[in-house]
KOLZAMI-456178 format. One record per atom (N, C-alpha, C): x, y, z. Coordinates in steps of 0.05 Angstrom, whole numbers, padded with zeros to 5 digits, always signed. Layout:
# KOLZAMI-456178
XYZ;...
//
This chain:
# KOLZAMI-456178
-00032+00226-00628;-00037+00249-00610;-00060+00243-00591;-00057+00250-00566;-00078+00244-00547;-00103+00261-00552;-00126+00250-00546;-00151+00264-00550;-00152+00288-00531;-00159+00311-00542;-00160+00336-00527;-00184+00334-00507;-00180+00347-00485;-00201+00348-00465;-00210+00376-00461;-00236+00380-00459;-00247+00406-00454;-00246+00412-00424;-00232+00433-00417;-00229+00440-00389;-00234+00470-00385;-00253+00476-00367;-00258+00504-00360;-00249+00508-00331;-00230+00526-00327;-00219+00531-00301;-00227+00559-00291;-00239+00561-00268;-00245+00586-00256;-00227+00590-00232;-00209+00609-00233;-00189+00613-00212;-00200+00631-00189;-00196+00622-00165;-00203+00638-00142;-00178+00647-00127;-00155+00644-00140;-00130+00653-00128;-00115+00670-00148;-00096+00685-00139;-00081+00702-00157;-00066+00686-00178;-00067+00693-00203;-00056+00677-00225;-00026+00681-00227;-00011+00668-00209;+00018+00669-00210;+00028+00641-00211;+00053+00637-00217;+00064+00610-00221;+00067+00596-00194;+00074+00610-00173;+00078+00597-00147;+00061+00611-00127;+00045+00596-00113;+00027+00606-00092;+00039+00598-00065;+00047+00617-00049;+00060+00610-00024;+00040+00614-00001;+00035+00593+00014;+00017+00593+00036;+00035+00587+00061;+00025+00591+00085;+00042+00589+00108;+00059+00564+00109;+00047+00541+00104;+00062+00516+00105;+00066+00503+00078;+00051+00512+00058;+00050+00498+00033;+00059+00517+00010;+00078+00509-00005;+00085+00524-00029;+00076+00508-00053;+00054+00516-00065;+00042+00501-00087;+00055+00510-00113;+00071+00492-00125;+00085+00500-00149;+00068+00499-00174;+00048+00481-00175;+00031+00479-00199;+00008+00460-00194;-00013+00464-00208;-00034+00444-00210;-00034+00435-00238;-00027+00410-00242;-00023+00399-00269;-00048+00385-00279;-00060+00395-00300;-00085+00384-00310;-00080+00367-00335;-00056+00361-00342;-00050+00348-00368;-00061+00320-00370;-00065+00306-00348;-00074+00278-00350;-00104+00275-00347;-00119+00296-00351;-00148+00295-00345;-00163+00277-00364;-00153+00271-00388;-00168+00253-00406;-00168+00225-00395;-00151+00219-00376;-00151+00193-00363;-00167+00193-00337;-00179+00216-00330;-00194+00218-00306;-00177+00220-00281;-00153+00231-00284;-00134+00234-00261;-00126+00263-00259;-00127+00273-00235;-00117+00300-00229;-00089+00298-00217;-00070+00311-00230;-00043+00310-00221;-00036+00337-00207;-00025+00335-00183;-00019+00359-00167;+00011+00360-00162;+00024+00381-00170;+00052+00385-00163;+00054+00406-00141;+00071+00402-00121;+00072+00420-00099;+00098+00417-00084;+00104+00437-00068;+00127+00436-00050;+00119+00447-00023;+00127+00434-00001;+00121+00443+00026;+00146+00454+00039;+00143+00477+00052;+00165+00489+00066;+00171+00474+00092;+00151+00462+00104;+00155+00446+00129;+00133+00425+00130;+00135+00407+00148;+00114+00387+00152;+00088+00400+00160;+00067+00392+00147;+00041+00403+00153;+00019+00383+00146;-00002+00382+00161;-00024+00365+00156;-00042+00378+00135;-00035+00375+00110;-00048+00388+00088;-00064+00368+00071;-00087+00376+00063;-00105+00358+00048;-00114+00371+00022;-00123+00354+00004;-00136+00363-00020;-00164+00352-00020;-00184+00369-00026;-00211+00360-00028;-00221+00362-00057;-00232+00340-00067;-00243+00339-00094;-00273+00335-00091;-00288+00354-00101;-00317+00354-00098;-00331+00354-00125;-00352+00338-00128;-00368+00337-00152;-00396+00329-00144;-00416+00346-00152;-00444+00340-00147;-00450+00334-00117;-00437+00349-00100;-00441+00346-00071;-00426+00323-00058;-00412+00308-00074;-00396+00286-00063;-00367+00295-00060;-00356+00292-00035;-00330+00302-00029;-00311+00278-00023;-00286+00281-00032;-00266+00261-00026;-00241+00277-00017;-00229+00267+00005;-00206+00280+00017;-00181+00262+00016;-00159+00275+00009;-00134+00260+00007;-00112+00276+00020;-00091+00262+00030;-00069+00276+00043;-00048+00284+00022;-00036+00307+00026;-00013+00315+00010;+00012+00311+00028;+00027+00289+00024;+00049+00282+00041;+00072+00302+00039;+00085+00307+00062;+00109+00323+00062;+00131+00306+00049;+00148+00319+00033;+00170+00305+00020;+00164+00296-00008;+00138+00294-00015;+00131+00287-00042;+00129+00313-00059;+00131+00311-00084;+00129+00334-00102;+00106+00332-00121;+00096+00308-00124;+00074+00304-00143;+00056+00281-00133;+00030+00285-00134;+00011+00264-00127;-00011+00265-00147;-00023+00241-00152;-00045+00239-00171;-00070+00228-00157;-00093+00239-00165;-00118+00231-00152;-00139+00226-00173;-00157+00207-00168;-00178+00200-00188;-00200+00221-00187;-00210+00227-00211;-00235+00243-00213;-00257+00223-00217;-00267+00212-00195;-00283+00187-00196;-00310+00190-00208;-00320+00215-00209;-00347+00219-00220;-00347+00223-00251;-00323+00220-00263;-00321+00223-00292;-00326+00251-00302;-00340+00254-00323;-00345+00281-00335;-00361+00298-00316;-00356+00324-00317;-00372+00343-00301;-00355+00364-00289;-00367+00381-00272;-00353+00402-00258;-00343+00393-00231;-00318+00400-00226;-00305+00393-00200;-00296+00418-00186;-00296+00417-00160;-00284+00438-00143;-00260+00425-00130;-00236+00437-00134;-00212+00427-00122;-00202+00447-00101;-00199+00438-00077;-00190+00456-00055;-00166+00444-00041;-00146+00461-00036;-00124+00454-00018;-00131+00464+00010;-00130+00446+00029;-00138+00452+00056;-00115+00451+00075;-00111+00472+00091;-00089+00473+00110;-00101+00468+00138;-00087+00451+00154;-00096+00444+00180;-00095+00468+00199;-00116+00473+00214;-00117+00495+00233;-00113+00483+00262;-00131+00467+00271;-00128+00453+00296;-00149+00431+00298;-00144+00411+00314;-00163+00389+00317;-00170+00377+00290;-00196+00377+00284;-00205+00367+00258;-00214+00390+00240;-00203+00414+00245;-00211+00437+00230;-00190+00443+00208;-00199+00449+00184;-00182+00457+00162;-00193+00482+00149;-00176+00497+00136;-00185+00521+00121;-00176+00519+00092;-00193+00526+00073;-00185+00526+00045;-00166+00549+00040;-00143+00543+00027;-00124+00564+00020;-00122+00567-00011;-00130+00548-00025;-00131+00550-00055;-00156+00535-00064;-00172+00547-00081;-00196+00534-00092;-00198+00539-00121;-00202+00519-00137;-00206+00522-00165;-00230+00505-00174;-00244+00514-00194;-00265+00498-00207;-00256+00490-00234;-00262+00466-00242;-00255+00457-00269;-00277+00440-00280;-00280+00441-00306;-00300+00424-00320;-00285+00404-00337;-00291+00379-00333;-00278+00358-00348;-00297+00344-00367;-00288+00341-00392;-00305+00328-00412;-00288+00308-00427;-00302+00288-00438;-00289+00267-00455;-00271+00249-00439;-00276+00244-00414;-00261+00225-00398;-00268+00196-00406;-00249+00180-00412;-00253+00151-00417;-00254+00137-00390;-00277+00128-00381;-00280+00117-00354;-00263+00091-00350;-00258+00076-00371;-00240+00053-00368;-00211+00061-00363;-00202+00082-00378;-00175+00092-00374;-00171+00103-00346;-00192+00112-00334;-00191+00122-00307;-00180+00101-00287;-00185+00076-00294;-00176+00054-00276;-00152+00039-00286;-00136+00054-00302;-00110+00043-00312;-00086+00058-00301;-00091+00083-00292;-00068+00100-00285;-00059+00096-00256;-00037+00110-00250;-00025+00110-00224;-00038+00133-00208;-00048+00127-00184;-00059+00147-00166;-00047+00143-00138;-00053+00161-00120;-00039+00160-00094;-00042+00133-00080;-00065+00121-00080;-00069+00096-00065;-00063+00071-00081;-00058+00075-00107;-00050+00053-00125;-00027+00064-00141;-00004+00069-00128;+00018+00083-00141;+00037+00062-00154;+00043+00066-00180;+00061+00047-00193;+00074+00061-00217;+00097+00050-00225;+00110+00057-00250;+00125+00033-00261;+00133+00035-00286;+00144+00012-00300;+00170+00001-00288;+00184+00017-00272;+00210+00007-00261;+00207-00008-00235;+00183-00009-00224;+00179-00023-00198;+00180-00053-00201;+00191-00067-00182;+00194-00096-00183;+00167-00110-00186;+00146-00103-00171;+00120-00117-00175;+00108-00113-00203;+00114-00090-00215;+00104-00085-00242;+00119-00101-00262;+00145-00104-00259;+00161-00121-00276;+00152-00150-00273;+00145-00158-00249;+00134-00185-00244;+00108-00189-00258;+00091-00169-00258;+00065-00172-00272;+00070-00176-00302;+00089-00162-00314;+00096-00166-00342;+00106-00194-00347;+00123-00204-00329;+00134-00231-00332;+00112-00252-00330;+00093-00248-00311;+00072-00268-00307;+00053-00270-00331;+00050-00248-00346;+00030-00246-00367;+00042-00245-00395;+00068-00247-00398;+00080-00242-00424;+00071-00262-00446;+00064-00286-00439;+00056-00306-00459;+00026-00311-00459;+00011-00293-00446;-00018-00295-00444;-00032-00275-00461;-00054-00282-00473;-00068-00264-00491;-00094-00254-00479;-00110-00272-00467;-00136-00265-00457;-00134-00250-00430;-00150-00229-00426;-00149-00214-00401;-00155-00232-00377;-00174-00250-00380;-00180-00268-00358;-00156-00284-00349;-00140-00294-00368;-00116-00309-00362;-00096-00291-00347;-00094-00266-00355;-00075-00248-00341;-00085-00242-00313;-00111-00238-00310;-00122-00234-00283;-00116-00258-00265;-00121-00282-00275;-00117-00306-00260;-00088-00310-00252;-00069-00304-00271;-00041-00307-00265;-00032-00289-00243;-00040-00263-00244;-00032-00244-00223;-00046-00250-00197;-00071-00258-00198;-00086-00265-00175;-00072-00289-00160;-00065-00309-00175;-00052-00333-00163;-00026-00326-00151;-00010-00308-00164;+00015-00300-00152;+00012-00287-00125;-00007-00268-00124;-00012-00254-00098;-00022-00273-00077;-00042-00289-00084;-00054-00307-00065;-00033-00327-00053;-00015-00336-00070;+00005-00356-00061;+00029-00344-00047;+00034-00318-00051;+00059-00307-00041;+00056-00285-00020;+00034-00271-00019;+00031-00249+00000;+00015-00259+00025;+00026-00255+00048;+00014-00263+00073;+00002-00239+00088;-00018-00244+00104;-00030-00222+00120;-00011-00213+00142;-00007-00186+00144;+00011-00175+00163;-00003-00166+00189;-00005-00184+00208;-00018-00178+00233;-00001-00159+00250;+00025-00161+00247;+00043-00146+00264;+00041-00115+00260;+00033-00107+00236;+00033-00078+00231;+00007-00065+00241;-00013-00080+00248;-00039-00069+00255;-00038-00049+00278;-00023-00054+00300;-00022-00035+00322;-00009-00008+00315;+00006-00007+00293;+00020+00017+00285;+00007+00032+00262;-00016+00023+00253;-00029+00036+00231;-00041+00063+00240;-00039+00083+00222;-00051+00109+00227;-00072+00115+00206;-00087+00136+00210;-00108+00143+00191;-00096+00152+00164;-00071+00159+00164;-00058+00169+00140;-00042+00147+00125;-00045+00122+00134;-00030+00100+00122;-00036+00098+00092;-00015+00094+00076;-00018+00090+00048;-00002+00065+00039;-00013+00049+00021;+00001+00026+00012;+00026+00033-00004;+00046+00016-00001;+00071+00019-00016;+00076-00008-00030;+00070-00010-00055;+00070-00036-00068;+00098-00048-00070;+00118-00032-00070;+00146-00042-00071;+00152-00056-00044;+00144-00043-00022;+00149-00055+00005;+00133-00081+00008;+00108-00080-00001;+00091-00104+00001;+00103-00127-00015;+00112-00121-00039;+00124-00142-00056;+00150-00153-00044;+00166-00135-00032;+00192-00144-00021;+00188-00160+00004;+00170-00151+00022;+00166-00164+00048;+00147-00188+00045;+00132-00188+00024;+00111-00208+00018;+00091-00210+00041;+00083-00187+00051;+00061-00186+00070;+00048-00159+00070;+00023-00158+00079;+00008-00133+00079;-00020-00138+00090;-00035-00116+00094;-00062-00117+00103;-00080-00116+00078;-00107-00117+00082;-00125-00118+00059;-00121-00094+00040;-00116-00071+00051;-00111-00047+00036;-00087-00051+00017;-00066-00064+00028;-00042-00070+00012;-00048-00090-00010;-00062-00112-00003;-00069-00132-00023;-00084-00118-00046;-00104-00102-00040;-00120-00090-00061;-00104-00070-00078;-00086-00055-00065;-00070-00036-00080;-00050-00051-00099;-00037-00072-00089;-00018-00087-00105;-00032-00100-00128;-00055-00113-00123;-00069-00127-00145;-00078-00107-00166;-00089-00084-00158;-00098-00064-00177;-00075-00053-00193;-00052-00047-00180;-00029-00036-00194;-00018-00056-00215;-00015-00081-00207;-00004-00101-00226;-00023-00105-00250;-00049-00105-00245;-00068-00108-00267;-00068-00083-00285;-00068-00060-00273;-00068-00035-00289;-00043-00034-00307;-00021-00044-00297;+00004-00042-00312;+00004-00060-00337;-00014-00080-00338;-00016-00097-00362;-00041-00091-00377;-00053-00067-00372;-00075-00058-00389;-00103-00067-00381;-00106-00077-00356;-00132-00087-00347;-00143-00068-00326;-00165-00054-00332;-00177-00036-00313;-00184-00049-00287;-00177-00037-00265;-00182-00048-00238;-00187-00026-00218;-00206-00030-00201;-00212-00011-00180;-00205-00023-00153;-00197-00005-00135;-00195-00013-00107;-00222-00004-00094;-00234-00022-00079;-00260-00017-00066;-00257-00020-00036;-00270-00002-00021;-00271-00003+00008;-00299-00005+00018;-00303-00021+00039;-00330-00024+00050;-00331-00048+00068;-00351-00065+00065;-00355-00088+00083;-00359-00113+00066;-00345-00134+00075;-00346-00160+00061;-00358-00181+00078;-00369-00202+00066;-00382-00223+00082;-00362-00237+00101;-00369-00241+00126;-00352-00255+00145;-00330-00238+00157;-00329-00212+00150;-00308-00194+00160;-00321-00170+00173;-00317-00168+00199;-00331-00146+00214;-00319-00119+00209;-00292-00118+00205;-00278-00093+00202;-00281-00082+00174;-00276-00056+00171;-00275-00043+00145;-00255-00057+00128;-00261-00062+00103;-00245-00080+00087;-00239-00067+00059;-00219-00078+00045;-00212-00069+00018;-00210-00093+00000;-00221-00090-00024;-00219-00112-00045;-00218-00098-00072;-00223-00113-00093;-00221-00102-00120;-00245-00108-00137;-00250-00091-00156;-00268-00096-00178;-00251-00095-00204;-00253-00116-00220;-00235-00118-00244;-00253-00122-00269;-00245-00108-00290;-00260-00111-00315;-00252-00137-00329;-00268-00158-00327;-00263-00184-00338;-00285-00191-00357;-00277-00198-00382;-00297-00205-00403;-00319-00184-00405;-00311-00159-00404;-00331-00137-00408;-00348-00131-00384;-00344-00144-00361;-00360-00139-00337;-00342-00133-00313;-00351-00116-00296;-00337-00111-00271;-00343-00133-00251;-00322-00147-00243;-00324-00170-00225;-00310-00165-00199;-00322-00175-00177;-00310-00172-00150;-00290-00194-00146;-00265-00186-00138;-00244-00205-00131;-00231-00195-00105;-00228-00214-00086;-00217-00207-00060;-00192-00224-00055;-00169-00214-00060;-00144-00229-00057;-00137-00234-00028;-00145-00216-00010;-00140-00221+00019;-00155-00246+00028;-00181-00247+00021;-00198-00269+00028;-00188-00295+00016;-00180-00293-00010;-00171-00317-00024;-00145-00328-00013;-00127-00310-00005;-00101-00318+00007;-00106-00334+00033;-00126-00325+00048;-00133-00339+00073;-00145-00366+00067;-00163-00367+00047;-00174-00393+00038;-00153-00412+00029;-00134-00402+00012;-00113-00419+00001;-00095-00430+00023;-00088-00413+00043;-00071-00421+00065;-00085-00443+00082;-00111-00442+00083;-00126-00461+00099;-00136-00485+00084;-00129-00486+00058;-00137-00509+00042;-00167-00509+00035;-00179-00485+00036;-00208-00482+00030;-00212-00475+00001;-00230-00489-00012;-00236-00483-00040;-00251-00456-00042;-00246-00442-00064;-00259-00416-00068;-00261-00409-00098;-00279-00391-00104;-00281-00380-00132;-00268-00353-00132;-00252-00347-00153;-00239-00322-00155;-00260-00299-00157;-00280-00303-00174;-00301-00283-00177;-00322-00286-00155;-00326-00265-00140;-00344-00266-00117;-00372-00256-00125;-00391-00261-00107;-00419-00251-00111;-00419-00222-00101;-00422-00203-00120;-00421-00175-00113;-00443-00167-00093;-00465-00181-00093;-00487-00174-00075;-00480-00178-00046;-00460-00194-00041;-00452-00199-00013;-00433-00178-00002;-00424-00160-00019;-00405-00139-00011;-00419-00112-00010;-00413-00097+00010;-00424-00070+00013;-00403-00049+00006;-00405-00039-00018;-00385-00020-00029;-00391+00008-00018;-00370+00021-00007;-00372+00048+00003;-00357+00068-00015;-00332+00060-00022;-00315+00077-00038;-00301+00060-00060;-00299+00070-00084;-00285+00057-00106;-00264+00076-00117;-00240+00067-00120;-00218+00084-00130;-00206+00072-00155;
//
């Protein structure tokens, strides 16, 4: 039986099963996965709408898109235990949004390592996906976590190429699709980091996607932090793929002090 989680929810909306808002029909807010540090949201939209979810804890806010056509999305509760404010925001105009649903919840007994094993919006995976089956294949005869990390790292570095062609078409709402990345064998740094994290998580190795600035890269960048031998280590598969393609020697584990972390998922 899963460990129970203490949750205190203060509702600021009418307590009915379906809350209908002009563009968004919210069928449920599912809190069942909170022991893993993940908030699961079930919803239905009547029409396309620029709708967001805001997750706030101790003054720190994170915003995510609720895509039209999806029925369920999962988001990390990155601050671990504590009180969170969850708001559904409907687009008004320009960069203005209004809250249409707000709830407060208190989360206790979150396992912070489990938080980085699950599927979330930017690292979305399930057991039936081809890259996840590949991760199982690559690691099936390996016992040590470091060996598993190295096997998956090598596969990505040797097989995934940087996708320069997609750059002019990227939007602020772009989300990685690990099945597309695996099939086309190309992606941007965001894609590399999502694929690596998903494959590692699927074999039981906690992994974060990190965004910020890396040495030698002027643009905003994405890489990973992986729990290896009990320590969180910086690994950058995008950078390593470029090194490998150019015949340049590199170390898989990077110097964390050279990276400026802004966001970790």
